[in-house]
N, C-alpha and C positions, 0 to 999 in steps of 0.2 A: 829463286827464279831469276833467269837472265832475260832482260828485255832488249830486243833488237831495235836499233835506232838509226835513223837517217838524219844527218845534219844538212840543213838547207841554208847555204851561204857561208862565206868565210870573211865577213867584214869585221868591224870593230868589236861586236859581240860574238859573232859566229866563230871567229878563230879561237876564242877562249872556250866556247861551248864545245867545239870540235875536240879540243884537248881534254876537256873534262869528261866527255863521253868516252873517248878512247881509253882513258885511264880509270874509269869508274868500275868498281868490282861487280856491280849488278847490271851493267850495260854492255852491249856489244855493238860497235859501229859497223853497219852493213852497207851504208851508202853515203855519198856526199855530192850535193849539187853546188855548182859554182857558176858565177856569171861571166867571168873573164875567160875568153877562149884559151889564153895562154896557160890557164890552170888546169884545163881538161887533160886527163891522163896522168896528172901528178899524184903521187901517193899522198893520202890525207895526212900522214905523219909529217911529211915534208912541209906541207902548208901550215901545220900546227906547231912546227918547231920541235917535234918529238920523234921518237923512234918510228920506223916504218910500220904501217898498219896492214898493208896488203889491200886496202880499199883505195881505188883510184877515183879521182874527182871526175864528174861528168856534168854536162848540161842537157843530157837526154832525160827529159821528165818522164816520158813513157817507160823507159827502162827502169828508172828509180821507183816509180809507183808500182811496177810489176814485181818488185822485190817483196819478200815476206819480211815485214817489219811491224813492230808493235806501235812505234811512235815516230813522228817527225819533229825535230826541233827546228822551227821556222824562225829565223832571225834576220831575214832580208829587210833592208831599210824600206819603210813604207810611208815616211812623212809626206812625200809628194806623190805616192801611188797607193793610197789605201784601198781603192776599189780593185786594183790589180792584185794586191796582196790577199785580199779577201777571196778573190776568185781562185788564186793559187791554193789557199787553205781549203776552200770548198772542194776542189779537185782532190786534194790529199785525203780529206775526210771521206769522200765518196769511194776512195780506194780501200777503205777499211782501216785507216791508220789514225791513232790518236795524235794530238798536236799539243806541243807546248810552244809558246811564241812570245816574243817581246816586240812585235812589229806594229800591230794596229792597236795602239794603246787604249782607245776608248773601250775595247773589249775587256779591260780589267773589270769593269762592271757591265756585263753584256747588254743590259737594257739601255745603257747610255749610248750605244751605237744605234743609229737610225735603223728601223726595221727593214727598210728597203736595202740597206747595205749588208746587214748581218743575216738576213733571211736565208739566202742560199746556203751559207755555211751552217746555220742552225739546222736547216732541213737535212743537209748532207750528214751531219753528225747523228741526228736522230734516226735517219734511214739506215745508216751503216752501223749504228750501235757503238759509236766512239765519242770521245770527249775532246774539247778544245779549251785550253786554259792559257790566258795571257797574263804575264807578270814581268818582273824585272826588279830593279832597285828603285827607280823613279821615272814614271809611275811604277809602283811595285811595293816590295816588302817594307821599304823605309817609310812609306806613307800610307799603307793600309794595314799590314800585319802588325807592325810595331806599335802604332797608336792603339789598335784594338787590344793588344796584349796588356798595355799599361792601363787601359780603361777598365779592365776586368777586376781591378783591385780597389776601385773607388766607391765611396759612399754616394757621391753625386758628382756630376760634371757640368760645368758652365760652358766650356769650349775646349776644342782640341785644335792645335796649330801644328801642322807638319811642314818643316822647313828644310830646304836644301840651301846650304851656304858653301858655295864651291867656286874656286878659281879655275876657269876653263882654259887657261893659257896653254895647257898641254893636251887639250881635247882635239886631237888632230883629225877633225872631220870638217873640212872647210865649207862644204855645202850647208851643213847644219849651222855652223857657227856664223857664217857671213850671210848666206841667203835666207835661211829660215829665221834665225834669231836677230839678225841685223847688226851684229858687231862690225865695227869699221864703217858703218853707214852714217849718213846724216841723221841728226836728231829730228829733222823736219820730215824725214821719210817714215813710213809705217811698214816695218818688215812683216812677213807672212805671219810670224808668231803672234804679233800684236794686232792683227786684223780682228775686228769684233767677232767674237764667238770661237776663235781658234784656241785660245787658252782653255776655254770651257770644254771644247771638243777633246783636247789632249789630256787635261787633268781633272775634268769634271767627274770622270769615272771613279777616281780614288776618293773624291769628296763624297760621292754618292755611296760608295762601298762602306766608308766609315760611318756615314749617317745611318745606313741600313743596319750596321752592326750595333749602333747605339739605339736603334729602334725609333728614330725620329724621321719625320717627313720634311723635306726641304721645300720652302716656299718658292725659292728662286736661287740662281747662282749668279754672283756678280764678279766682274773682273776689274782690277785696278792695276796700274803699272806706272813706273817712272824710270828714266834713264839719265845717265850723266856721261859727259864726254871725257876722254882721256886727255890730259894736258900735254903729253909727250907721245911720240911714236912708240908703238909696242911691236917688236919683231917676234912673231910667234914661231918662226921657222918654216911655216907653211903659208905665210901671208903676213902683211904688215898692216897694223891698225894705226891710221894716221892721227896725229894730234887734232882735236876738235871733233872727232867722230865718236860714235858710241863705244864706250869702254867698260861700262857696268850697267846692269839692268836689275830691277826688282819688280816682281809682280805677285799678285795674290788672286786666287780663285776662291771665292767666299761662298760657303753654303749657308743660306739665310734661313733661320727658324724664328718665327714671330718677330720679324724685323731686325733680328740680331744675328751677326755672324757667329755661328756655333762651330762649324767645321771649316778650317781655313788651310788651304795649300799655299805656301809662300816659297818663292825662289829668290835668292840673293846671289847674283852671278856677276863675277868680276873677271877681268883679264889681268889685273894687277892688284895685289893685296892692299895697296895704298889708296885705291880708288874708293870713293863714297865711304869715308871712315865712320860716319854717323849711322850707317846701316848696320844691321846685325852682323857680328863677327863670329867666326868659328872658334871653338876651343881647340887650340893647337893648330891643326891644319884643316883643310876642307872636309866637310862631312854633312851630316844630317842632324836635325834637332827636333824632338817632339816636346811640345809644351802642353801639358794637360792642366787646365785650370778647374779646380774642384776641391774635393776633400778625399784624400790628400791631393795636393797639386804636385805634379811631376815635371821635371825638366830632364830629358834624356838626350845626351849628345853622343853621336856615333861618328867616329873618324874611320875612314877606310884607307888602306895602303896596299898597293900591289907589291909582289915580291921584287919588282924592279925599282921600288922606292917612289912610285908615282901614285898620287891619290886617284887620278882619273882611270888608271889601269885597275886600281882596286874596285872602282865603281863598275867597270866593264866586267870584271871577273865576278863581282857580286850579282850582276844581272844574269850572267850565264849560269852561275851556280844555283840561283833560285829556280831556274827553269830545269836544268839537267837533274838536280837532286829530287825534283818533284815528279819525274817521269813515272816511277812505279805507282805513286798515289793517283796520278791522272789516269793511268791505264786502268786502275781499279775503280775509278769513280763512275757514277751513273752517266749515261750518254747525254750529250748536249754541251752547251756553253757554260763554263764554270767560272766562279769568282773565288776570291780568297776565303769566303765563308763556306765554300763547298769542300775544302781540303782539310785533312787533319794536319797536325804538327808535322813538319818535314825536317827532321834533324839530319846531321851529317853521318848517317849510319854507314859504317865501313870505311870512313875516310880519314880516320886517325892514322897518321904515319908511324911506322915502327922505326 
């Protein structure tokens, strides 16, 4: 069966999702939404850097939603506009289309999203008989699917720690890096990401998903963080991080059971590999690490690399790939808001190159 798909946005994740959809043997690209007026009317293949597709980009939402399509891949940035993104997705669901998305990350565990925010989307899915699934790489498969797979071969488990250890110097999204995360800012300032509750809003969903997979109830979720300054200027090419400002950050979102952290999400983020040398280091280059403490104990390191030789590109492709490859499974799932526990294994069927 071929699934007809609309791609929504051509940003850092969307441009890769667009390419993957256009080239996937079981998918047909039928529509493309873009934000920038200058992209309207441009062939989707041109925007994705591949051969022409015959699908022209548009910002006409009514025209897109009037198309016959099985699924919309919604990857528009939602860090600063979660309510608007949820309204977009509710409208998409009401038009009878399933959704895969990386945008509103608390939806990775739907109940983690406040009922007032998720309610219209949830009702739209149920009324139209469609599904909505949110994932990616982080939050996503690197800290929900992967730890749950490892846990399935244990006698017992004391704790699971899901870590991202990444150099963000090539993550060319200035708004996220500087405004949201606070890199290049004073250590006396509190960026949006470190405002109380924001870390839990963003990553508490994966902590809850893993806890649910383990069959434990969380007593609470705690947040801890620390930052260090860079001793020298760092020129990223899309902005300069001055000496004395934030150059590295580490935080944890801890799922507490019986007063003990049992499910821990940790990020170690640097703009230079030499910063904070005493913090956890990657094996080789940037990637993810799962530490299962139990019997047996496991340490699983995953390094990603894009075909352009950049690890951040690899992470973006890994985000897009998790969404796009799951489209058939999401279309076949029961209506409503889905989590990692609702989908079967999604292998790379049909994607081995000859």
